[in-house]
N, C-alpha and C positions, 0 to 999 in steps of 0.2 A: 255679700262681701262689702258692699258699699257702706254698711253700718258697722263694720268691724272697728273696735276701738284700737287705735294704733298710736304708739308713742314713736315719733320720728327721731331717730338717732342720726346725728350729722356724721358725715364722712368726707373724705377728700373730693369725691365726685360731686357731692352736694355743694361743697364749698366753691368748686369751679362754676357750677350752674348758678349759684347765688351771685357770684361776682359778675358773670356774664349778663344776668338779668339786671343787676344793679347798674352796670356800666352802660346799658342800653344796646349791647352787642346783639342780644336777642330779647324779644318781648314774649316769646312763645317757644317752648322747647319741643323738639321732635326726636324721639329715640327710635330704635328698631331692634327686633330680635331676628337675626339672620341665619337660621340653621341651614346646613347642607342636607338635602334629603337622601342621605346615604346610610341611614340607620335610624334606630329609635332613639329618642331623647333619654338622657339619664339625669340623675339628681344634680349633677353639675350644671346641666342646662337649666334645671329648675331655678337654680340660684340666679342665673343670667336673666331668665324670664321674669322672675320676681323683681330683679333690680331694674330692668328696662321699663317694664310695664308699671312698676311701682313709682318710679320717678315721674313718668308721664302723668300718672294719677295725682301724685302729690303736688305737682307743679301745674296741674290743669292743662297739660299739653296733650300730646298723643304719641302712641307707639305703633309702629308698623310691624307687621309680620311679613318677612321677605325670605323667600327660598333662594339661596344662592346655588342655583341649579346649572352649573357650568361643566359638570363632568358626567355625561350620560352613561358612561360605562358602569358607574357605581350607584346611580340614582334610580329610584323606583317610585311610582305613584303610591305604593303601599306605605312608604316612609312619609310621603307628603300628608296622606290622610291621618297617619298615626300622630304626626307632629301637631296637626291642627286639633285633634282630639285631646292631646295632652295639654296644650295651652288652654283650651276651653275648660278642661277638667280642673286645672289649677285655679280657675276663677277669673281668667283674663279674657278680654275681648278686643280684637283689633278693628271691630266695626267694618267699615268698607275699605280699610287700608291693608289689603292683601296684595302683595307684589311678588314677582319672580324676577330673578336676574335675566331670565330668558326673555322677559318683556323688553329688555334693552339691547338685545343682540344687534339690531340694526344700528342703533346709536353707538354702541361699543365699536362696531366695525368702522363706522364713520370717523370716530375719534382716532382709531388706529391709523387710518389713512392720513389724518392730520399730522400725527406723529411722524409718519414716513415723509410727508411733504416738507415737514420742518427739519428733516435730517436727524430726527431723534429716535428712529426705529429702523431696523433693517431685517431682511430675511436671511436666516442662517441655515446652512446645510449640515451643520455638525450633528452627529447622532447624540442620543442622551448620554452615552458613555463618554463621548468626546467632550460634551458640554461640562460634565463633572470634572474631567481632567483639566480643561481650560479655566475652570472657575477658580482654582487655587484653594488655599486653606486659610485659616485664621491668621497664620503667620507668614504665608506666602501669597503675594498678589497674583491675581489671575492674568491670563493672557488674552489679548484681543483675538476675536474670531478672524480667520482669514477672509471671511465674507463681510466683515464690518464696514468696509469702504465701498461697497456696491453703490452705484448711483441711485439717486432718488427715483429716476424713471424705471431702472431695473427692479428696484424693491417694490414699487407699486405694481409693476407687471407681474412679478412673482407672487405677490400677496393676493392679487385678484385671481390668479390661476390657482392658488391654494384654495381660495373660496369656491372656485368652480369645480374643485375635485380632481384636478389634473394629476396630483402627486399622491403617492401612497402614504399611509400612516407613518408618522415619525420621521419622514424624509426631510422635512423642513419645519422651521418655526419662525415666528416673528419675535424679535427681541428688542427691548428698549436699549437705546445707546446712551449709557450713563458713564460709568467709570469702573473699569476692571481692576483698578488698584485700590478701590475703596476699602477701608477697614470693615465696612458692613457688607457681608456677603450678599445680602439681598439687593444691593445697589450695583452688583457686577453684571450689568447687561441682562437683566432677568427676562425670561420668556414671557411674552404677552399672549401669543396664540400658538396652539399646536393643532396638527391635523388629526382628527378622529372621525373616521367614517362609520359613525354609530348613530342610530336613531335616538332622538331625544324624546322624553316622555310627554313633552308639550309641543315641540316644533317638528317632530317627525324627522324626515330626511332632508329638511330644508337647508341644513348647515353641514358642511364638511370640516369646518374648523370651529374650535371653541376657545373662548378667552380664559385665561388663568384667573385664579381667585384674587390674587393681589391687585390685578388690573381691574377686574370687574367690581370688586367690593367698594372701593373708594368712589368710583363713578356712579354706581347705583345709589350710594349714600347721597352724593351731590344731586343727582337727578330727582331724588325724593325730598330734598330740602332738609335732610337730617342735620340737626344742630350739634348733637353730641353722639359720636360713634363709639360706643362702649364695648370693649372686647377684653379678652383675657390676656394675661401677662406675656404669653409666648409671642404675641403680636407686637410687643414693644419695639423689637428690632425691625419690624416691617413698617413702622410709622414713617420713617424718612421716605420710603417708597410710596406710601399712601399719599404723602404730601407732594412728592415729586410729580406724580401723574396729574394731580389736581392743579398744580402750578403750571403745567405745560398745556393744559386743555381749556377750551372755552366753556367750562361747566358753570351752571347757574349759581353755585355756592361752594364754599370750602368748609366742610364739617371738621370738627375737632375730634381726633381720635384720643381716647382715654383708656388706659389699661388698668385692670384690677386682677388680683390673685384669683386663680381658678380654685374650685373646690377639690380638695383631696380628702377622700373619706376612707377611714381605716377599714381594713378587711375586704377591700374591693378594688376594682380598677375603673378609671374614668376615661376610657378610650373606646370610641366606637369600633375601631379596628379590632381590638382585643375582644370586645363584647360580641362582635360579629363572628369571630373565630370560635368563641364558646358556643354560639348558636349553631354555626355551620357544622362543627365537629361533634355535636350532640352532647356536650358536657352539661348543657342545661336544656330544658324543654321549651325552647323558643324565647323570643324577645320579652314576653310577658311572664316568664318563669318568676315566681315570687322571690327567688333568691337573687335575681338580677337587680342591679341598681338603676334599672330603667324606670321611668315614670310609669310605664305600662305594668311592669312587674310589681312595683310598689302599690299601684292601684289594686291589682289583683290580690296581693297579699293582704290588703286591708288598711294601708296607710291612707290618711285623709288629706285633701288639699289644704285644709286649715293647718294641719300639723306641719306640712312641708313648707308652707308660707311662714309659719312661726319659726321653723328651723332656719330658713333663709334669713330672717330678721335677726335671729340670735347670733349667727356666725358673722354677720356684718360684712363690710367691704374693706379690704386692706390692699396694700401694695406688695406685701411679701407673701410668698407661698407658705402654707403650713398644713398640717394634718389635723382633720377634725375627727373626733371620736364618734364612732357609730352610735355609742350609747346616748349621745346628745339627741340624735334623731329619734331613737326609741323613747327618750324622755318626752320629746314634743308630741309623739304619737299617744303616749299614755295620758299626758295632760289633756289632750283633746278627747280621747275616747272615754276617759273617766267621767267626763261631763255628759256624754251623749249616748254611750253604748248601753243597751238594755242588758240586765243581768239574767243569766240563765244557769241551770245546773247541768253538768255533764260529768261523766266518769270515764277517764281515759284507760285505766287499767283496773277493770272491775273485779270485785270479790263479792260473792253473794252474802247477804245479811238477812237473817230470818228473825222476826220479833215473835218470840214464842207465846207471849200473852196477848198478842193482838188478834182480834177475831178473824178467823179464816174466811176468805171470800169478800171481806169488807174493803171497799176503796173509798176514801174520803178526799175531798178537795180542800186544800189549805191555801190561804192567802200568802202571796209572795210579792214583795215590792219589786218593781222593775228597775229602778235606779234611785238609790238614796241621795244621789247628788242632784237629782232633778225632781222638784216637788210636783211637777206636772206629768211625770212619767206613769203614774198610776200603779196598778198591781195586776197580777194574773193569778190563776188557779193552778196548783200543782197537785198531781195525784199522789196519795200516800196509801200504802197497804202493808200487809204482813211481810211481804217479800220485797227487798230492796237490793240495790247494788251500791257499794261505796268504793272509794279508791283503795287499792291494795296498799299503797304507801301510807294510808292513814291507820294501819294496824301494825302493832309490834308485839310479838309473842312474849318477848322478854324486854320490857321497856327500859330505856336508859333514863338517867336523871334528867328531869325537865321535859319529859314526854307527856303531852297533854291530850293526845288523841287516843284512839281505841287500843285497849290492851285487856287481858283477862281481869275481870273485876273492876274495870275502870268505867266511869260514867262520862259521857260526852253529850253535847247538844247536836241534834240534827237540825240544820238550818231550816227555819220556817216551820219546824215540826215538833218534835218531842225530845225529852231527855231519854237516852237509852244506856243500858249497862251491859257490857259483854259478859255473858255467863259461861259460854262454852266455845271451844275452837275445834272444828272438824278438819282433819288432815287426810291426805291420801297416803298410799304406801311409801311414797318417796318423801314424806314429811312436809309436803307442800300444803299450805292452808287452802281449803276449798270452800269453807263456809264458816260464818260467825253466827252463833246463836245468842240473841240478846233479849232483854226484857225492856219494856218501856214504862214510863210514868204517865198514865193517862191524864194526870192533873197538870201536865206541863205543856199543853197544846199551845202552839205558837212559839215554842222554844223558851218558855219562861216558867219557872216553878212557882206554884202558889205558896209554898212554905218559905220562900225566900232564899233557898240554897242556890249556890252558884257553882257552875263548872267552868273550867278554864278552856276546855277544848270545844270547838264548833267545827263540824265537818259537813260536807255536801253529800248528796245522794241522788239516786233516781229510782223510780218505782218500776219493779220488774214487769208488771202487767202493761204499762203504757210507754215504757222507754223505747226509743227508736235506735237501731244501730246506725252508725255513721262512720265515714272515713275521715280521719283527722291527719293533716300534714303538718309536721313540726319542723321548723326551719332553724338552722344555725348559720353562722357566717359562711359565705361561699369560699373564702380562703382561710388558711390556718394561721397566717401571720398578719399583723396590722398594716405593715407598710411593704407593698410589693416592689418598692424602689430599692429595698435592702435584701434582695435575694442573693443567694450564694453564687459565686462565679461558676459559670458553666451550667447553671440551672435556668429553667424557663418558669414563667409565672404559673404555667400549668402544673408544674411539680408541686405547687403549694395549694392546689385545690383541696378543699375539705371533704373527705369521703363521708363525713357525718352531717353534711349540710342539709340533708333531707331524710326524715324518718316518717314513713307512712304507717299509721296506726289503724288497724281494722277491728280492734277490740272495743272501741269507744261506744258508749251508750249515752243518750241525752234525753232530757225531758221532751215530751211530744211536740211542744210548740215550735221546736227548732226545725221540724220537717217543713214548716210553712215559711221558713226564711227565704228572702229573695236573694238572688246572686248579688254579692258585694255588700250585703247587710252585715253590720258589725255587732258583736256581743262581747260582754265579759262573761266567760265561764268562771263561776265563783271559785276563787282560790287557785285557778289554773292559768289565767292570762286572758288576753284579748284575742278573739277569733273572728274570722270573716268567712261568710259563705262564698265558696269558690264560684267562678263563672260557669262551671259545669254542674253546680248544685241543682238538684231537683228534689221534690218531695219523696220520690221513690228511691233516690240515691243521694242522701245528704253528704256533702263534702265540705269540710271546713279547713281553712288555713290558719295557722297560728300567726297572728300579727306580731305580737311581742308578749313577753312574760309580764307578770306583775312586779317582778323584781326590778328595782330602779338603780342600776349600777352608777349611772352618771350623777344622780342626785346625792348618792352616798359619797362619791368622790369629791363633790363640791363641798359637802359638810366637812370632810376630813381636811380639805385644803384651807379652810378658814381658821 
C-alpha cells in the first residue's frame, strides 16, 4: 500500500489542517479512529478509517485506534477483535498506538470530581423517564432538576458512594450543570456518569459506574494529544458540549472537532443497531454474511481492500449528507479485480454438448491464458473432450435477430478450443433440451480458423470428464428499495428485505483447477462475473460467492450523463 499511486484531492478538512500547519498551531497532526466495540464495522466506518489513517499518512502524522468502550452492556471482545482485523485488512496500521477509553477510567473519574468541586456537576435522582420529561423539546426549554442545587459536599459524597456500588442501577446519575434553557438540547445538563453494575470486558467488576460517550470522547482525545477529532455530521450539535468539557477541565490540550457527512449507501442500512437486529433475528447468516454491508461481509464476498479504499477516495469528503449509488462500489471492485483476478471457466446452468466427430475417449490439454490484463499471469491447461457442458442460456432453439450464440445450424467458437456447429437438438418428452449434438473443425484449434473465416459468438464450457461440481451463491441487494429513509408510513425497514437477495446454485460445474482455490481467492468466471472462494471452501466441497457481475451499470450511467 505504501507504493500506491495516489492523487490527493483537497477538501475542507485538508484545508483546515493546511492552515493549522501553516500558522504554526500544529507541526504534527494526530488523528484517531474511535469505534465503539458494540458490533462489526460496516462500509461507512471504512470511509472514516480511510479518512483518518489517510490524513495521518499524507501529512506524515499518526493515527490512533481507540476503542470507546464505556458501555459494557453492549460491548464484547469479539467486536474488539473483529474491528482490529478489519482495520488491518483495509491496509492500515496503528503501530503501538492502540488505546481504550477504559484506560482512562481513573482520570475520567478524577475530572468528574473536579467538575463537582467547581460547582459544575451534580448528582441527580431523576429516573430516565423523568430526565426526558425535564429536558424539554426543541421549542420548549427544559426544567432544572430538583436536585440541581445540592451542595458540593453532598454531591461528592453521593458520587463516591455511587462509585462504591451503594445504589442500584439507574437510581442516580451525575450530570453536568450547564443550562436547561439552552437551544441546544445536548447542553441541557447532560448525564456524565450512570450506574451500571455490569462487568466490563477489560476492567471486570472494578467499576459500578461508567462515563457517558460525550464526556469520555473529548477527554480521551485530549489525553492522547489528538489535534483534529474528525467525526460524522450527527455530532455537529455535540461539538459545543465537546468544547465545554475541555474548557472546564485541566486537560493537556484542546483538540478541534470537525464533522463530515457520513456514508449513506443505496439498498442497505448504515446502522449497527439495525445490522445487529438482522443478525440476531436470523434475517442474515451472521455479521459476515456476504449480503451485509459490514467489512467482514464484504471481505467474505470477495471485495478487496484496494477497491474499498478506491471507493472511499472517489466519494470524497463533504459537509452535506447524500446517497451514494451501490453501483459505484461495484465499479471499484470490478476495476481492481479485472487487473488481478485469474480467469477460469465455469457453467452455472449446464446443458450437455457432445461433439460427434471428436474421437471417443480422447482428452487433450489446451492452453488458456490466466489474465489478459496481466502479462505476468501466464497460462494454464484445460481439458477438452468429446463430451462438454455449456450454459443453457447460450443456446436458443429458435434464435432471434442478433443472436450470435448456439442455435441449430449455427457456428460458434469455444473459448481456447475449437469452432463448433450445432447439428442436432435432443429433447425430453416435455420438450426440454437435454443435449446438443455438434461437430467441430479440427483445423480451428485454439479458437482460430486456418481459412480465415470468423464467427461472432464465443462461449465458455467445461469438460465432462474433469469438471468438478460446486456450490455457487449468487447475491442481489439486501433490500428492494435504494433509500430506506423513504419507507411508507407504518412500515419497518424489515418489510423491504429482498427475498431474492441470495440464490444458491447446486448445478454449477467448473474446470478442475478451481478445486484447489484457497478460501477468499478471487477469479473471473468467463462471461459470468467475479467470484470468490468462500471461507468454508474446500477441495472436497468447493463453494464460491459471486462478488459482482461483469455488467457495469455505474460506468454506463456516467457515460449517459456526459
